[in-house]
C-alpha positions as CSV (number, residue, x, y, z in Angstrom):
1,M,87.9,246.6,-70.1
2,G,84.2,245.9,-69.4
3,L,83.7,244.9,-73.2
4,M,86.7,242.4,-73.1
5,V,85.1,240.5,-69.9
6,N,81.8,240.6,-71.4
7,G,83.1,239.3,-74.6
8,S,85.3,236.5,-72.6
9,S,82.3,235.7,-70.6
10,S,79.9,235.3,-73.7
11,L,82.6,233.3,-75.6
12,S,82.9,230.9,-72.3
13,S,78.9,230.6,-72.1
14,V,78.5,229.6,-76.0
15,F,81.5,227.1,-75.5
16,K,80.0,225.3,-72.5
17,R,76.6,225.2,-74.5
18,E,78.3,223.6,-77.1
19,C,80.3,221.4,-74.9
20,R,76.9,220.1,-73.8
21,R,75.5,219.5,-77.2
22,L,78.5,217.7,-78.2
23,A,78.3,215.3,-75.2
24,T,74.6,214.5,-75.9
25,D,74.4,213.9,-79.5
26,W,75.6,211.0,-81.0
27,I,76.1,212.4,-84.7
28,Y,78.9,214.7,-83.1
29,L,80.3,211.9,-81.1
30,F,80.5,209.8,-84.6
31,G,81.9,212.6,-86.8
32,L,84.5,214.1,-84.0
33,L,85.7,210.7,-82.6
34,F,84.6,207.4,-83.9
35,A,84.9,208.1,-87.5
36,P,88.5,209.7,-87.6
37,V,89.7,207.0,-85.3
38,L,88.3,204.2,-87.0
39,A,89.8,205.4,-90.3
40,F,93.1,205.6,-88.5
41,I,93.0,202.1,-87.2
42,F,91.7,200.8,-90.5
43,F,94.5,202.2,-92.9
44,S,97.1,201.8,-90.4
45,T,96.6,198.3,-90.1
46,V,95.9,197.5,-93.6
47,M,98.9,199.0,-94.7
48,W,101.2,197.8,-91.6
49,E,103.5,196.1,-94.0
50,G,103.9,198.8,-96.4
51,S,102.2,197.0,-99.0
52,P,99.8,193.9,-99.7
53,T,101.9,190.6,-100.5
54,E,101.1,187.1,-101.7
55,Y,98.5,187.8,-104.3
56,P,96.9,184.5,-105.4
57,V,97.9,183.6,-109.0
58,G,97.6,180.3,-111.2
59,V,99.8,178.7,-113.2
60,V,98.8,176.6,-116.7
61,N,102.1,174.8,-117.3
62,M,101.7,172.8,-120.5
63,D,105.4,172.0,-120.3
64,S,105.2,170.3,-116.9
65,Q,107.4,167.6,-117.6
66,S,110.4,169.8,-118.1
67,A,112.8,170.9,-115.2
68,T,113.0,174.3,-116.9
69,S,109.3,175.3,-116.6
70,R,109.0,173.7,-112.9
71,N,112.0,175.9,-111.8
72,L,110.2,178.8,-113.5
73,V,106.9,178.0,-111.3
74,R,108.9,177.7,-108.3
75,T,110.7,181.1,-108.8
76,L,107.3,182.7,-109.5
77,D,105.9,181.4,-106.3
78,A,109.2,182.8,-104.4
79,F,108.4,186.2,-105.2
80,Q,107.1,188.7,-102.6
81,M,103.8,189.8,-104.4
82,T,102.6,186.6,-105.9
83,H,101.7,183.4,-104.6
84,V,101.0,180.4,-106.8
85,V,97.7,178.9,-105.4
86,E,96.3,176.4,-107.9
87,H,97.8,174.8,-111.1
88,F,95.3,174.6,-114.1
89,T,95.1,172.2,-116.9
90,D,94.0,174.7,-119.5
91,I,93.4,178.5,-120.3
92,A,89.8,178.1,-120.0
93,H,89.8,176.9,-116.5
94,A,92.1,179.7,-115.2
95,T,90.1,182.5,-116.8
96,A,86.9,181.3,-115.0
97,A,88.9,181.2,-111.9
98,I,89.8,185.0,-112.4
99,Q,86.1,185.8,-113.2
100,E,85.2,184.0,-109.9
101,G,87.7,185.9,-108.0
102,Q,89.7,183.0,-106.9
103,I,92.9,184.5,-108.4
104,Y,94.1,187.7,-109.8
105,G,96.1,186.2,-112.7
106,F,97.9,183.3,-114.1
107,Y,100.9,182.4,-116.0
108,Y,100.8,180.4,-119.3
109,I,103.7,178.2,-120.3
110,P,103.2,176.3,-123.7
111,R,103.9,173.2,-124.6
112,G,107.5,172.5,-125.9
113,F,108.7,175.7,-123.8
114,S,112.0,174.2,-122.5
115,A,113.0,172.4,-125.8
116,D,112.3,175.5,-127.9
117,A,114.1,177.7,-125.6
118,N,117.4,175.6,-125.7
119,S,116.8,175.4,-129.3
120,Q,116.7,179.4,-129.5
121,K,113.3,179.2,-131.2
122,Q,112.0,182.0,-129.0
123,P,108.9,180.5,-127.1
124,K,106.4,182.8,-126.1
125,L,105.6,183.0,-122.4
126,S,102.1,184.6,-121.6
127,F,100.3,186.1,-118.6
128,Y,96.9,187.1,-117.7
129,T,95.8,189.7,-115.1
130,N,92.6,191.1,-113.8
131,N,92.9,194.7,-114.3
132,S,89.5,195.6,-112.7
133,V,91.4,195.1,-109.5
134,L,94.4,197.6,-110.6
135,L,96.8,197.1,-107.5
136,A,96.9,193.4,-107.5
137,A,96.9,193.3,-111.3
138,S,100.0,195.6,-111.4
139,M,101.7,193.9,-108.8
140,G,101.1,190.3,-110.4
141,M,102.1,191.9,-113.6
142,K,105.6,193.1,-112.2
143,D,106.3,189.6,-110.8
144,F,105.1,188.1,-114.2
145,K,107.3,190.0,-116.1
146,M,110.3,189.8,-114.0
147,G,110.0,185.6,-114.2
148,S,109.9,185.9,-117.8
149,E,113.0,188.1,-117.7
150,L,114.7,185.4,-115.6
151,A,113.6,182.7,-117.6
152,S,114.8,184.2,-120.7
153,A,118.3,184.9,-119.2
154,S,118.7,181.4,-117.8
155,A,117.7,180.0,-121.3
156,Q,120.5,182.3,-122.8
157,R,122.9,181.4,-120.2
158,Q,122.6,177.7,-121.1
159,V,123.0,178.1,-124.7
160,L,126.1,180.6,-124.2
161,R,127.7,177.8,-121.6
162,A,127.0,175.1,-124.3
163,R,129.2,177.2,-126.6
164,G,132.3,177.4,-124.2
165,Y,131.6,180.7,-122.9
166,T,132.5,181.7,-119.0
167,D,130.0,183.1,-116.8
168,D,132.2,186.3,-116.7
169,Q,131.7,186.4,-120.4
170,I,128.1,185.4,-120.2
171,L,127.0,188.3,-117.8
172,P,127.8,191.2,-120.0
173,L,126.1,189.7,-122.8
174,I,122.7,188.7,-120.9
175,Q,122.7,192.2,-119.2
176,P,124.8,194.7,-121.0
177,M,123.5,197.6,-118.9
178,V,123.1,197.5,-115.5
179,I,119.9,199.8,-114.1
180,D,120.2,201.3,-110.8
181,V,117.0,202.5,-109.4
182,H,116.4,205.1,-106.6
183,P,113.1,206.1,-105.6
184,I,113.2,209.3,-104.3
185,G,111.1,210.3,-101.3
186,N,109.8,206.7,-100.5
187,P,112.7,204.2,-101.7
188,W,111.0,201.3,-99.7
189,I,107.7,201.7,-102.1
190,N,105.7,201.6,-98.9
191,Y,102.1,202.2,-99.9
192,G,101.1,203.0,-96.3
193,M,103.8,205.7,-96.5
194,Y,102.2,206.9,-99.5
195,L,98.4,206.6,-98.7
196,N,98.3,207.1,-94.9
197,N,99.9,210.7,-95.0
198,M,97.2,211.9,-97.2
199,L,94.0,209.6,-96.9
200,L,93.7,210.4,-93.1
201,P,94.0,214.0,-93.1
202,A,91.7,213.8,-96.2
203,I,88.9,211.9,-94.4
204,M,89.5,214.1,-91.4
205,M,88.8,217.0,-93.7
206,M,85.5,215.4,-94.8
207,M,84.6,215.1,-91.4
208,I,85.4,218.7,-90.4
209,F,83.3,219.8,-93.4
210,L,80.3,217.6,-92.5
211,M,80.5,218.5,-88.8
212,T,81.1,222.4,-89.2
213,T,78.0,222.4,-91.4
214,Y,76.0,220.2,-89.2
215,A,76.7,222.3,-86.1
216,V,75.9,225.5,-87.6
217,G,73.3,224.5,-89.7
218,I,71.3,222.5,-87.1
219,E,70.8,225.9,-85.2
220,I,69.0,227.3,-88.0
221,K,66.9,224.0,-88.6
222,E,66.0,223.8,-85.0
223,G,65.2,227.7,-84.6
224,S,67.9,227.9,-81.9
225,G,70.0,230.6,-83.9
226,R,68.4,233.6,-81.8
227,E,69.3,231.6,-78.5
228,L,72.7,231.3,-79.2
229,L,73.1,234.9,-80.3
230,E,71.6,235.9,-77.0
231,K,74.3,234.0,-75.3
232,A,76.9,235.8,-77.5
233,N,75.4,239.3,-76.6
234,Y,74.2,239.2,-80.3
235,N,77.9,239.3,-81.7
236,I,78.1,236.6,-84.4
237,V,81.6,236.2,-84.2
238,T,81.6,235.3,-80.7
239,A,78.8,232.8,-81.3
240,I,80.5,231.0,-84.0
241,G,83.9,231.2,-82.5
242,G,82.4,229.5,-79.2
243,K,80.4,227.2,-81.0
244,L,83.4,225.7,-83.2
245,L,86.2,226.1,-80.7
246,P,85.4,222.4,-79.1
247,Q,85.6,221.1,-82.6
248,T,88.7,222.8,-83.2
249,L,90.5,221.7,-80.2
250,I,89.4,218.1,-80.9
251,Y,90.4,217.9,-84.3
252,S,93.6,219.6,-83.8
253,M,94.7,217.1,-81.3
254,L,93.5,214.3,-83.6
255,G,95.6,215.7,-86.4
256,L,98.6,216.1,-83.8
257,L,98.1,212.5,-83.0
258,Y,98.1,211.3,-86.6
259,L,101.5,213.1,-87.0
260,A,103.0,211.7,-83.7
261,I,102.1,208.0,-84.9
262,L,103.0,208.3,-88.5
263,Y,106.4,210.2,-87.7
264,G,107.1,209.4,-84.5
265,Y,106.1,205.7,-84.3
266,L,105.9,204.4,-87.7
267,H,109.0,206.5,-88.5
268,Y,107.8,207.8,-92.0
269,P,110.1,210.4,-93.6
270,L,110.0,213.6,-92.0
271,N,113.0,215.5,-93.5
272,N,112.4,218.9,-92.4
273,G,111.2,218.1,-88.6
274,F,108.2,218.3,-87.0
275,F,107.4,222.2,-86.8
276,P,106.4,222.5,-90.6
277,M,104.2,219.7,-90.5
278,V,102.5,220.3,-87.0
279,L,102.0,224.1,-88.5
280,A,100.3,222.6,-91.7
281,M,98.2,220.5,-89.7
282,L,96.8,223.3,-87.6
283,F,96.1,225.6,-90.6
284,F,94.6,222.5,-92.5
285,V,92.0,222.1,-89.6
286,L,91.1,225.7,-89.3
287,A,91.0,226.2,-93.1
288,S,88.6,223.3,-93.4
289,Q,86.4,224.3,-90.6
290,A,86.3,227.9,-92.4
291,L,85.4,226.5,-95.8
292,G,82.6,224.3,-94.1
293,L,81.5,227.5,-92.3
294,F,81.5,229.3,-95.6
295,F,79.4,226.7,-97.3
296,I,76.5,226.9,-94.7
297,A,76.6,230.6,-94.4
298,M,76.1,231.1,-97.9
299,I,73.7,228.2,-98.2
300,P,71.8,228.4,-95.0
301,T,70.0,225.4,-95.4
302,L,71.1,222.2,-93.5
303,R,70.8,219.6,-96.0
304,L,71.9,221.7,-99.2
305,G,74.9,223.0,-96.9
306,M,76.1,219.6,-96.0
307,S,75.4,218.2,-99.8
308,V,78.0,221.0,-101.1
309,A,80.4,220.2,-98.4
310,T,80.2,216.5,-99.1
311,L,80.6,217.5,-102.8
312,W,83.7,219.5,-102.2
313,A,85.2,216.9,-99.8
314,V,84.8,214.2,-102.5
315,L,86.6,216.2,-105.1
316,S,89.4,217.1,-103.0
317,F,90.7,213.6,-103.1
318,S,90.9,213.6,-106.9
319,I,92.0,217.1,-107.6
320,S,94.6,217.4,-104.8
321,G,97.4,215.6,-106.8
322,F,98.3,212.6,-104.7
323,T,96.0,210.1,-106.7
324,F,96.8,211.9,-110.2
325,P,99.2,214.6,-110.8
326,V,97.6,218.2,-111.3
327,M,100.6,219.0,-113.8
328,A,98.6,216.1,-116.1
329,M,95.3,217.9,-115.6
330,H,93.7,220.5,-118.1
331,P,95.0,223.9,-117.4
332,T,91.6,225.0,-115.8
333,L,91.5,222.0,-113.3
334,Q,95.2,223.2,-112.5
335,G,93.6,226.4,-111.3
336,L,90.8,225.1,-109.7
337,A,93.0,222.6,-107.6
338,N,94.0,226.0,-105.6
339,L,90.7,226.1,-104.0
340,F,90.9,222.9,-102.2
341,P,92.6,223.0,-98.6
342,L,93.8,219.2,-99.0
343,R,95.9,220.4,-102.2
344,H,97.9,222.9,-100.3
345,Y,98.4,220.2,-97.4
346,Y,99.8,218.0,-99.8
347,Q,102.3,220.5,-101.4
348,I,103.5,221.1,-97.7
349,Y,103.8,217.3,-97.0
350,T,106.0,216.8,-100.2
351,D,107.9,219.8,-99.7
352,Q,108.7,219.5,-96.1
353,A,108.2,215.9,-94.8
354,L,109.4,214.1,-98.3
355,N,112.0,216.6,-99.8
356,G,113.1,218.5,-96.9
357,Y,113.1,222.0,-98.6
358,P,113.5,225.3,-96.4
359,M,109.9,226.5,-95.2
360,I,110.4,229.2,-97.6
361,Y,109.3,226.9,-100.4
362,S,105.9,226.3,-98.8
363,S,105.2,230.0,-98.2
364,W,102.3,230.1,-100.8
365,S,100.6,226.9,-99.6
366,Y,100.6,228.4,-95.7
367,L,99.3,231.5,-96.9
368,A,96.6,229.9,-99.2
369,L,95.5,227.9,-96.0
370,L,95.3,231.3,-94.2
371,L,93.4,232.9,-96.9
372,F,90.7,230.0,-96.6
373,M,90.3,231.0,-92.7
374,L,89.2,234.4,-94.0
375,L,86.5,233.2,-96.2
376,P,83.8,233.3,-93.5
377,L,84.2,237.1,-92.9
378,F,82.3,237.4,-96.3
379,A,79.5,235.5,-95.0
380,L,78.8,235.7,-91.4
381,K,76.4,239.0,-91.9
382,R,74.3,236.4,-93.9
383,L,74.6,234.0,-91.4
384,N,73.5,236.4,-88.6
385,K,70.5,237.1,-90.6
386,A,69.6,233.5,-91.0
387,Y,69.9,232.9,-87.2
388,L,67.6,235.9,-86.5
389,Y,65.1,235.7,-89.3
390,Y,65.4,232.5,-91.2
391,K,62.4,229.9,-90.9
392,Y,63.7,226.7,-91.8
393,I,61.4,224.5,-94.4
394,A,62.0,221.0,-94.1
C-alpha cells in the first residue's frame, strides 16, 4: 500500500511540474494548442463548401459570330467549377495569361466551327489547362470536356432534326447507353470530407511527435533529467508517465473535439457510430506519443530525435494511403506502410466511418496501434541512463 501511495504521489509531483513547464514555455503552447487549432480552422474553412469552385478560365472564340459558339461559351460559364473571366483574341495571349497565373486554362473554338458542325465536317474543339495546379486543372478539364460533349450532342441533334427525326428517336442515337455513377463513401465528391478526416489527424500526429521528443529531450539538453527522476523516486516509468500525461490529455481532448465537429456538426459520413472512431483517436494519440518517445529514447539528442520524428511524420502523409493507394506501391513499401500509425488510423476510418463494417474487420489496425504503445518499453532503460549520465553537447 505504501508503494502505491508513494507511486501516486510521485506521479502527481511530476504531473504538476510538467503542467508548470507547459504554461511557461511558448513552444508548448504553440505545439499543443495554437498549431492544431489553427490547422483545424484553416482546413475546415477552406473546404467549407466541399470543394473549390469558379476557377477562372478564358475563351478564344474564333467563331464569335455564330450563335452556336456563343451558346457553348455560356454553357461553359454556367458550370460549377469554371468561370469565364476573359475572352482572348488568339492562343498566344491566352497562353500568356496562363503563365502569368491569371487563368487556369482556356477553351479554343476554331473559325467556322458552327458551319462545320452543321455540315458534319468534325470541327475540333481544343482546351488547354495548367497542370502545375493539379486540382484546378482536373476540375477545369472536366468542365471543358463536358462542354465539348454537349456541343457535339447539340450538333448531332440539329442534323437529325433536319432529317425528320423526332426527339424520342434522336436521344437513343446521341446517347445509346446511360451511365449511372454512384461514388461510394463520398457521393457528394466533397473534398473537405476526404481531406479533413485525414489531414487534421496527420497534422496533430506531427505535433505529437515533435512535442513528445521536445518535452523528453529538453530534459537531457538542460541537464534536468536527474531532477525529474528524483521527483519520480528514480522510476523512469513514473517520470515519463507524469511528464507526458498533460500532453496526452490535451491531444486526446483536441482529437475528440475534431471528431465531434467533423461528424456531429459537419455531418461527415459516420456509418458505424462514434465509438469506433473515438477509440481509434485515443489509440492514435497514445501510439503517436509512444513512437515519439521511442525516437528520443533511441537517439537521446534533442535535435536528432526531433529530426527523425519530423521525417517520420512527413513520410506518413505519402505512405499512409490517402494520397496514393498503398496497393499500387512497391511490395516493400506496402510492408513499410504498417510502421506508420497514420496508416492504421486511415484503415479504421475507411472501414468504420465510411463503409460501416463490423469492428472485427479493423481488429488488426487497433492491435497495431496498441503495439506502437509498447515500443518505449524497449528503450526506457536507455533513456534512464541518458537522464542520469548523458552530457549534452550542442
